[in-house]
C-alpha positions in Angstrom: 103.3 98.3 102.7 100.4 97.4 104.9 96.9 98.7 104.4 94.8 99.3 107.4 90.7 98.6 106.8 87.7 100.1 108.7 88.0 96.3 110.0 90.1 96.3 112.8 91.5 92.9 112.6 91.7 93.0 108.7 94.8 94.2 106.8 96.6 93.7 103.3 100.1 93.4 102.8 101.8 92.8 99.3 104.3 90.9 100.7 102.1 88.4 102.6 100.0 86.2 100.0 100.2 88.5 97.4 98.2 91.6 99.3 94.8 89.6 100.0 92.8 90.7 102.9 94.3 88.6 105.8 93.5 88.4 109.6 96.0 90.9 111.3 99.2 89.0 112.6 98.4 86.1 110.8 98.5 84.6 107.2 94.8 83.5 107.1 93.0 85.2 104.3 89.6 86.5 104.9 88.3 84.0 102.0 89.4 80.9 104.2 87.1 82.2 106.7 84.1 83.1 104.3 84.8 79.3 102.7 84.3 77.7 106.0 81.0 79.7 106.8 79.7 79.0 103.3 80.2 75.3 104.1 77.6 75.7 106.7 80.2 75.9 109.7 78.7 78.1 112.3 81.0 81.7 113.0 81.0 80.2 116.7 82.7 77.0 115.4 85.3 78.7 113.1 88.0 79.1 115.6 87.8 75.3 116.4 88.9 74.6 112.7 91.3 77.7 112.8 92.4 77.7 116.5 94.7 80.6 116.2 91.8 83.0 115.5 89.4 84.7 118.0 85.7 84.9 117.6 85.8 88.7 117.2 88.5 88.2 114.5 86.1 85.5 112.4 83.2 88.0 112.9 85.2 90.8 111.7 86.3 88.7 108.7 82.7 88.0 107.7 81.5 91.7 108.2 84.6 92.5 105.8 83.2 90.0 103.4 79.5 91.7 103.7 81.2 94.9 102.8 83.3 93.5 100.1 81.5 90.6 98.5 82.9 90.8 94.6 86.4 91.0 95.9 86.4 88.2 98.2 84.4 86.1 95.6 87.2 86.7 93.2 89.9 85.4 95.4 87.7 82.3 96.1 87.3 81.7 92.5 90.9 82.2 92.0 91.7 80.0 94.4 89.0 77.2 93.3 90.7 73.6 92.9 88.6 71.5 90.7 87.1 68.3 92.5 89.2 66.1 90.0 92.4 67.6 91.4 91.5 67.1 95.3 92.9 63.9 96.8 90.1 61.3 97.6 91.3 61.4 101.4 91.0 65.1 101.6 87.4 64.8 100.2 86.5 62.5 102.7 87.7 65.0 105.4 86.0 67.9 103.9 82.6 65.8 103.5 82.9 64.6 107.2 83.1 68.2 108.4 80.3 69.3 106.2 77.9 66.6 108.1 
């Protein structure tokens, strides 16, 4: 069963990614947007990395994060991949995007 939040673009459904908050109509978790933003990606640039999202969806995800930081931080920690497990080619891509 889907849960609708006070944020119009955010929803949660136990059948999609175990019920973590996602952008409605996608499988993109709020945490993915927050992680890009934390890597110094401007909100206006996030749709370039996730072209299926609109700027309104990005801002709503960041607003949701502002209201639910502990929850989203917990999901980020649960999905953390230690540096030693990341393929060097992927690391190079991530580092080049951070520059």
